[in-house]
Structure formats: C-alpha cells, structure tokens
C-alpha positions in Angstrom: 32.8 -118.8 -42.8 33.4 -115.3 -44.2 33.8 -115.9 -47.9 34.4 -112.1 -48.6 37.3 -112.0 -46.2 38.7 -115.2 -47.7 38.5 -113.7 -51.2 40.2 -110.5 -50.1 43.1 -112.3 -48.5 43.7 -114.5 -51.5 43.3 -111.5 -53.9 46.0 -109.6 -51.9 48.3 -112.7 -52.1 47.9 -113.4 -55.8 51.2 -111.7 -56.8 53.2 -113.8 -54.3 51.2 -117.1 -54.2 52.9 -118.9 -57.0 56.3 -118.2 -55.6 55.5 -119.1 -52.0 53.0 -121.9 -52.3 55.6 -124.7 -52.5 53.4 -127.4 -51.0 50.4 -126.5 -53.1 52.6 -126.7 -56.2 53.8 -130.2 -55.2 50.2 -131.2 -54.5 49.0 -130.0 -57.9 51.8 -132.0 -59.6 51.0 -135.1 -57.7 47.3 -134.8 -58.3 48.0 -134.7 -62.0 50.2 -137.7 -61.9 47.7 -139.6 -59.8 44.9 -138.9 -62.3 47.1 -140.2 -65.2 48.1 -143.3 -63.2 44.6 -144.1 -61.9 42.8 -143.5 -65.2 45.5 -144.0 -67.9 43.0 -144.6 -70.8 40.4 -141.9 -69.9 40.1 -138.9 -72.2 39.0 -135.7 -70.2 37.5 -133.5 -72.9 35.2 -131.3 -70.9 36.8 -130.1 -67.6 35.9 -127.6 -64.9 38.2 -126.6 -62.1 36.8 -124.8 -59.1 39.1 -122.7 -56.9 41.7 -122.3 -59.7 43.5 -119.5 -57.9 46.6 -118.3 -59.9 46.5 -121.3 -62.2 49.2 -123.6 -60.8 47.0 -126.7 -61.3 45.2 -125.2 -64.3 48.3 -125.1 -66.4 49.1 -128.7 -65.6 45.6 -129.9 -66.4 45.5 -128.0 -69.7 48.9 -129.2 -70.9 48.2 -132.8 -69.9 44.7 -133.3 -71.4 44.2 -130.4 -73.9 40.4 -130.3 -73.3 38.1 -128.8 -75.8 36.3 -127.1 -73.0 38.0 -125.9 -69.9 36.0 -123.9 -67.4 37.9 -122.1 -64.6 36.3 -120.8 -61.5 37.5 -118.9 -58.4 36.0 -117.0 -55.6 38.3 -114.0 -56.4 37.5 -112.0 -59.5 41.0 -110.7 -59.4 42.4 -114.1 -60.3 41.5 -113.5 -63.9 44.6 -111.3 -64.2 46.8 -114.3 -63.3 45.1 -116.4 -66.0 45.5 -114.3 -69.1 47.7 -116.8 -70.9 45.2 -119.6 -70.4 42.0 -117.6 -71.0 43.4 -116.2 -74.3 42.7 -119.7 -75.7 39.2 -120.0 -77.2 38.5 -123.3 -75.3 39.2 -121.8 -71.9 36.8 -119.6 -69.9 36.9 -118.1 -66.4 34.0 -117.0 -64.2 34.3 -115.7 -60.6 32.0 -117.0 -58.0 31.5 -119.2 -54.9 31.7 -122.7 -56.3 29.3 -123.9 -53.6 26.5 -121.8 -55.0 27.4 -120.3 -58.4 26.5 -121.9 -61.8 29.0 -124.4 -63.1 28.9 -126.3 -66.4 27.4 -129.7 -66.6 28.1 -132.8 -68.8 31.6 -132.7 -67.5 34.2 -135.5 -67.9 36.2 -134.1 -65.0 35.4 -131.8 -62.1 38.6 -131.1 -60.2 40.4 -128.8 -57.7 43.5 -128.6 -55.6 43.7 -127.1 -52.1 40.2 -125.6 -52.2 37.6 -127.8 -50.6 38.7 -127.0 -47.0 37.3 -123.5 -47.5 33.8 -124.8 -48.3 31.0 -124.3 -45.7 29.5 -127.8 -46.7 31.6 -130.2 -48.7 28.9 -132.8 -48.2 26.3 -130.6 -50.0 28.8 -129.9 -52.8 29.4 -133.6 -53.3 25.7 -134.1 -53.8 25.4 -131.2 -56.2 28.5 -132.2 -58.2 27.0 -135.5 -59.4 24.6 -133.5 -61.5 27.5 -131.6 -63.1 29.3 -134.8 -64.2 28.2 -137.2 -67.0 27.6 -140.8 -65.8 31.1 -142.2 -65.2 32.6 -138.7 -65.0 35.4 -138.1 -62.5 35.5 -135.9 -59.4 39.2 -135.4 -58.4 40.3 -133.1 -55.7 42.8 -132.4 -52.9 42.1 -130.9 -49.5 43.8 -131.0 -46.1 43.6 -133.2 -43.0 43.3 -132.7 -39.3 47.0 -132.0 -38.7 47.2 -129.3 -41.3 48.9 -126.2 -39.9 48.8 -127.9 -36.5 51.4 -125.5 -35.1 49.2 -122.4 -35.8 46.0 -124.1 -34.4 47.7 -125.3 -31.2 49.1 -121.8 -30.5 46.2 -119.6 -31.5 43.2 -121.8 -31.5 42.4 -120.6 -35.0 42.0 -122.9 -38.0 39.6 -124.4 -40.4 37.3 -127.4 -39.7 39.0 -130.1 -41.7 37.2 -133.3 -42.6 39.0 -136.6 -41.9 39.6 -138.8 -44.9 37.3 -141.7 -43.9 34.5 -139.2 -43.4 35.2 -137.8 -46.9 34.9 -141.3 -48.2 31.6 -141.9 -46.5 30.1 -138.6 -47.7 31.3 -139.2 -51.3 29.8 -142.7 -51.4 26.6 -141.4 -49.9 26.4 -138.8 -52.7 26.8 -141.6 -55.4 30.5 -141.9 -56.0 32.9 -144.8 -56.2 36.2 -143.8 -54.6 39.1 -145.1 -56.7 41.9 -143.4 -54.8 42.2 -142.0 -51.3 45.6 -141.0 -49.9 46.8 -138.8 -47.1 50.4 -137.6 -46.6 52.3 -135.0 -44.6 54.8 -132.3 -45.7 56.7 -130.3 -43.1 58.3 -127.0 -44.1 61.1 -125.3 -42.0 61.4 -121.6 -41.5 64.1 -119.6 -39.7 61.7 -117.9 -37.4 57.9 -117.9 -36.5 57.7 -114.5 -38.2 58.8 -116.1 -41.4 55.9 -118.7 -40.9 53.4 -115.9 -40.6 54.9 -114.1 -43.7 54.6 -117.4 -45.7 50.9 -117.8 -44.7 50.1 -114.2 -45.5 51.8 -114.5 -48.9 49.8 -117.6 -49.8 46.5 -116.1 -48.5 46.1 -118.9 -46.0 45.2 -116.5 -43.3 41.8 -116.1 -44.9 39.7 -116.8 -41.8 41.7 -114.8 -39.2 40.4 -111.5 -38.1 42.7 -110.6 -35.2 45.6 -108.2 -35.3 49.0 -108.7 -33.8 50.1 -106.4 -31.0 53.8 -106.4 -30.3 53.3 -108.3 -27.0 51.0 -110.9 -28.5 53.4 -111.4 -31.4 56.4 -111.8 -29.1 54.5 -114.3 -26.9 53.5 -116.3 -30.0 57.0 -116.4 -31.3 58.5 -117.5 -28.0 56.0 -120.3 -27.6 56.4 -121.4 -31.2 60.1 -121.7 -30.8 59.7 -123.5 -27.5 57.3 -126.1 -28.8 58.2 -126.5 -32.5 61.8 -125.2 -32.8 64.8 -127.3 -33.8 68.3 -126.5 -34.8 67.2 -126.0 -38.5 64.4 -123.7 -37.6 60.7 -124.0 -36.8 58.2 -126.3 -38.4 54.9 -125.8 -40.3 52.9 -128.9 -41.1 50.8 -129.5 -44.2 48.6 -132.6 -44.5 47.3 -133.0 -48.1 44.5 -135.5 -48.9 44.0 -136.8 -52.5 40.7 -138.2 -53.8 39.7 -139.6 -57.2 36.1 -140.7 -57.6 33.7 -142.0 -60.3 30.2 -140.7 -60.6 27.9 -143.7 -60.5 24.7 -141.8 -61.3 
C-alpha cells in the first residue's frame, strides 16, 4: 500500500472532504452515540484519535467528553490546517505520522478512530500494538468498512482495498487481548445522477487513495456505460458503503 499516495490524495481533498463525506459524518455521529450507550458511566480523560482527517469525529469526541488530554494523529501533515480551532486548546495536540509505526501516547482511556483502519497495511499488528497504549480496562473503539464497501467501483475496475470481514476482526481483536463489547455492520447506499458524479464524490473525499491509473476518454465512457447498465435506476446510480463499528475493552 502506497501511504505517500494516500496522504497526497487526502491532502488534496481536505477542502471538500467535510462537505462531501456524508456517510463518514453519519458514521462519526453513530460511533459517538454507540460509545455513550455502551459505556454510559465511563469517563474518557486521556484520548488519542488516529486518522483524524479534517476533524469531523474529533469535534464530536471533544465536545462529548472534554478530555484533559486529546492527541490527534493523521497521515497527512496538511490536516493541521483543518484543526486550528481544536488545537488552539491547551489540552489538544496534533502530530502527523503513520499510526501503524509512529509514536502514540500511552496510558490512554480511549484510543479511537473513524473510517481509517481500512487503509492500514496490517490491522492485526496494530491491534497487538494498541494494547500497550491503553491502560488496563481502556477502550479501543473504531469504525472501518466491510467487503461490500464501494462494490460498484471494485466490480467495474477491479480496484479496491482489502477489507477485513467483521468476524475476522473479532478474532484478531480477541487474540490481541481485547473483549469485544459491540460489533455491528450496516449498509448505506448513496445515489448520484451519473457515474461521473460518483467519481467526483470519491475524489473530493480522497477515497481514490490507492488508484494510480488515468482515465482516457474511451475508458471513462465504457466505465460510465457499464455503471449505468449494472447499477442504474430511475433515481440515478448507486454507491454502496458498508461501515463496521467495534468497541473493545483492553484486558491486559
């Protein structure tokens, strides 16, 4: 996986991400609500968020729990320019780096993320590492995406990420030393007027981070024709997202 290319695509999309990332915003809101419902009496005082992006989820986390230490991390250094309101607070810090390898704070009450883990080279290795960052009884809570995520794009181009099924995620988390409190998968289908609007949406959210090909006129036309044939309806063409939500307790 080309992390530099991923960072460049998300950096270019940072001005449009918050406006275009409708599913990711809904996922962030639901993740916050699930944490409150699953662990209603838990106080998260020391929190780190990896893959914070433009701060959609970060704002919800901060306004919900008001931690005394909130560490934000993202692969893209440019995301700091989207986080100026949050990082102006003395209890909030931001450091750029690949969360799979860069230093992260330890002694955490909550290590969390939304819509990031699917970009990791080895989620399993990160799960094992993360137990050392959390205090005993600390919480790992994250969302990622399932096998049907962006199925339209994968079926037409053959390009896509290697998503981990939810039951495999559970097994890997338990092997790392976690108790899984909540595991849920859902599907959200967006509609767009044309396949070109789908591609524009993906580009404006940075989700084209692994694609290296260019679109010739003929290739684009063939893609659009097949997209409409296979996934078109009266209200437009579909684009499928499949979020997975996980909340776990560190048993180390």
